[in-house]
N, C-alpha and C positions, 0 to 999 in steps of 0.2 A: 597121538594120542590126545584126543579129544573128548572133553568132560558134555557134560547135561551143559553148569554153569557157560563154558564156552563157549560152544552148537549153543546157543540164546544168548548169546550176546555176539555174534560175527553172524545172524542171519538177523538180526538188524537191523542190517542197510546203514553204519551209521560207520560203519569202516571201511576204507577202500581193504579193496585186495591183497596189493600190494603190504598192505601195512602189514593184513591178517596175518601174513609168510613170514617179516619179517617178525611181526614178535612170537609167529609157531619157533620159526628159529631158535630166537633167543631163549622164549620158557624151552622147548629140549633140551639145549646147552647150558641148559640154569638148572634141568633138572627139577622140572615145574609145572600146571599147568598153567595153561595162560590167562584162568580169572581173575590171576594172584597180581593181573597186574588192571586192572577190572579196578577201583575204590566199593567197596565189603566194610562192611562194620569190624570195628579193632574187636584186639580179642589177651587175651593173656599171652599169651606167646609174640604177637604183636613185637611186644615189648622185643628182644628175639632176632624182627625181622623188615626190607624194609617196605616203608609208608609209601602209600602211592601215589607222594609227590619226589620220591626218591626215584620211585618207579618211571615215575612221568616223565621225570628229567634227565634217567638213560636214555630207554629207548627215544625217544625227543632228540637227544645231544646220536645217538647213534647214527639214527636216517637221515642225520644233516655227514654224516663224511662216505664222504664221495671215493674216495681211493677203496679197491672189496684191497687190497694188502692190507694198510692197514684197517680194516673192518675187524682181517683174519685176525689179527696181531690183538687187538682190543679182545675176540671171545677168545683167544686163545693167556690174554692175561685174566679176566675171568674166571673160570675154570683154573685152573692157577688159586688165584684168592679160594675160589670154593669151595675149593680142596684141601683149605688152614682149617 
C-alpha cells in the first residue's frame, strides 16, 4: 500500500532500507500512508492528528527498542489506543 508521495520519498535515497521497512510496518498498523510521517503543510484536520514532530519522536523511540517482544507490545498498545 504505497502511495505516489511515499514512493518519491523512498526513492530519494535519504532513508535506509531498514528504516523504510519499519516505518512501513508502523504505518500499516496505524492504517495511514507512510508519507504522513514526513513533514507537510498543516491543514485544518491536522489539529486532530499527530504533528510531524510527534511522529518523528515516536518513530525514533520505537527504533531504539531492541527487544522484539517489547516492540510487539508497543504495537498492540498503539492498536488498542487507536481503536478508541
